[in-house]
C-alpha positions in Angstrom: 0.0 0.0 0.0 2.8 2.3 0.8 4.4 1.7 -2.6 1.1 2.6 -4.2 0.7 5.8 -2.2 4.3 6.7 -3.2 3.4 6.4 -6.9 5.3 3.1 -7.6 4.3 2.4 -11.2 5.1 -1.3 -11.0 2.9 -1.7 -8.0 0.1 0.1 -9.7 0.5 -2.0 -12.8 0.2 -5.1 -10.6 -3.0 -3.6 -9.0 -4.4 -3.1 -12.5 -3.5 -6.7 -13.6 -5.1 -8.1 -10.4 -8.4 -6.2 -10.6 -9.0 -5.5 -14.3 -10.9 -8.7 -15.0 -13.3 -8.6 -12.0 -14.0 -4.9 -12.4 -14.6 -5.3 -16.2 -17.0 -8.2 -15.5 -18.9 -6.1 -12.9 -19.2 -3.1 -15.2 -20.3 -5.4 -18.1 -23.0 -6.9 -15.8 -24.2 -3.5 -14.8 -24.1 -1.8 -18.2 -24.5 -4.7 -20.6 -22.1 -3.1 -23.2 -18.5 -4.1 -23.6 -17.3 -0.6 -24.7 -19.0 1.0 -21.7 -17.5 -1.6 -19.5 -14.0 -0.8 -20.9 -14.7 2.9 -20.2 -15.7 2.2 -16.6 -12.6 0.0 -16.2 -10.4 2.8 -17.4 -12.2 5.5 -15.3 -12.0 3.3 -12.2 -8.2 3.1 -12.4 -7.8 6.8 -13.3 -9.9 7.8 -10.3 -8.1 5.3 -8.0 -4.7 6.6 -9.1 -5.6 10.1 -8.3 -7.3 9.2 -5.0 -4.7 6.8 -3.7 -2.9 9.4 -1.5 -6.2 9.9 0.4 -7.2 6.3 0.7 -7.6 5.7 4.4 -7.7 1.9 4.3 -11.0 1.7 6.2 -12.0 -0.9 3.7 -10.0 -3.3 1.6 -8.4 -2.1 -1.6 -10.6 -4.4 -3.6 -13.8 -3.1 -2.0 -12.7 0.5 -2.6 -12.0 -0.3 -6.3 -15.4 -2.0 -6.6 -17.1 1.0 -5.0 -15.4 3.3 -7.5 -16.5 1.1 -10.4 -20.0 0.8 -9.2 -20.3 4.5 -8.8 -18.9 5.2 -12.2 -21.2 2.6 -13.8 -24.3 3.9 -12.0 -23.4 7.5 -13.1 -23.3 6.3 -16.7 -26.6 4.5 -16.3 -28.2 7.7 -14.8 -26.9 9.7 -17.8 -28.7 7.2 -20.1 -31.9 6.9 -18.1 -32.2 9.3 -15.2 -35.1 7.4 -13.5 -32.7 4.5 -12.6 -31.5 4.9 -9.0 -30.0 2.5 -6.5 -31.6 3.3 -3.2 -31.2 2.2 0.4 -35.0 1.9 0.8 -36.2 -1.6 0.0 -39.7 -0.9 1.3 -41.4 -1.3 -2.0 -41.6 -4.9 -3.0 -41.8 -4.4 -6.7 -39.0 -6.9 -7.3 -40.3 -9.5 -4.9 -43.1 -10.6 -7.1 -46.8 -10.2 -7.2 -47.7 -12.2 -4.1 -48.7 -15.4 -6.1 -47.2 -18.6 -4.9 -44.6 -20.1 -7.2 -44.1 -23.8 -7.9 -40.5 -24.6 -7.5 -39.3 -27.8 -9.3 -37.1 -30.3 -7.6 -34.0 -30.7 -9.9 -32.7 -33.9 -8.2 -33.7 -36.1 -11.1 -31.9 -34.2 -13.9 -28.5 -35.6 -14.9 -25.5 -33.5 -14.0 -24.6 -32.8 -17.6 -28.0 -31.2 -18.1 -27.5 -29.0 -15.0 -24.1 -27.9 -16.2 -24.8 -27.7 -20.0 -23.9 -24.6 -22.0 -27.6 -23.9 -22.6 -28.2 -24.0 -18.8 -25.3 -21.6 -18.2 -26.7 -19.2 -20.9 -30.1 -19.4 -19.3 -28.6 -18.6 -15.9 -26.8 -15.5 -17.4 -30.1 -14.5 -19.0 -31.9 -14.9 -15.7 -29.3 -12.8 -13.8 -29.7 -10.1 -16.4 -33.5 -10.1 -15.8 -33.0 -9.3 -12.1 -33.7 -5.6 -11.2 -30.5 -3.7 -11.1 -30.4 -3.3 -7.3 -30.7 -7.1 -6.8 -28.4 -8.0 -9.7 -25.6 -5.9 -8.3 -25.8 -7.4 -4.9 -26.0 -10.9 -6.3 -23.1 -10.3 -8.7 -20.7 -8.9 -6.0 -21.6 -11.5 -3.3 -22.2 -14.7 -5.2 -20.2 -14.3 -8.4 -17.3 -12.1 -7.3 -17.2 -13.6 -3.8 -17.2 -10.4 -1.7 -18.3 -10.8 1.8 -21.6 -9.2 3.0 -19.6 -6.4 4.6 -17.5 -5.8 1.5 -20.6 -5.8 -0.7 -22.3 -3.3 1.6 -19.3 -1.1 1.5 -19.0 -1.3 -2.3 -22.6 -0.4 -2.8 -23.0 2.0 0.1 -25.7 0.0 1.7 -26.3 -1.5 5.1 -25.4 -5.1 5.7 -29.0 -5.9 6.4 -30.1 -4.3 3.2 -27.5 -6.4 1.3 -28.8 -9.6 3.0 -32.4 -8.7 2.1 -31.5 -8.0 -1.6 -29.4 -11.1 -1.8 -32.2 -13.3 -0.5 -34.6 -11.7 -3.0 -32.2 -12.1 -5.9 -31.6 -15.8 -5.0 -35.3 -16.5 -4.7 -36.1 -14.8 -8.0 -33.3 -16.7 -9.7 -34.7 -19.9 -8.2 -38.1 -19.1 -9.6 -36.7 -18.4 -13.1 -34.5 -21.6 -13.0 -37.4 -23.7 -11.8 -39.4 -22.7 -14.8 -36.5 -23.6 -17.1 -35.8 -26.9 -15.4 -39.5 -27.8 -15.3 -39.5 -27.6 -19.1 -36.3 -29.7 -19.3 -37.9 -32.4 -17.0 -41.1 -32.5 -19.1 -39.0 -32.9 -22.3 -37.0 -35.7 -20.6 -40.2 -37.5 -19.4 -41.5 -37.3 -23.0 -38.3 -38.8 -24.4 -38.3 -41.5 -21.7 -41.9 -42.4 -22.5 -41.1 -42.8 -26.2 
């Protein structure tokens, strides 16, 4: 950290090498456009470089970089569509469904190759993209990038309780979407087995 604060170029290059891929993936998930993700990646490291002397170390360096990237990506989204905001208030349950009960399929009987197929992975990516932005960001940072609840909260400027709530909602919504997908797969499999 001291070398970074003192402007050591090799150390900064190592920082960029270490965090470029996860920050790019995060920006791509938020924005959905490779060029915009590249712009956010570049802007993140430019801002980090200029702010390194004032970095207090209250969070980890990775959390700090994620926070910069999320802020930059959200600012880009707001410029595109001003009504999109990531807020602390989760009182409105617009993303938690319409109150109808959902039938969740038991996937135990599907062969592993079906669960891990390229088509299933593509559907999962599509399902993640369908999540509302506030749920998608929490899910991506926590379950895909592997940040802790605390780090995710710091990166998004939310309380840990709010992160846990959003994460639960994201996982439940994904389970609903995947249940629909696998229900169809099981029906096809039953039809094939019957013939």
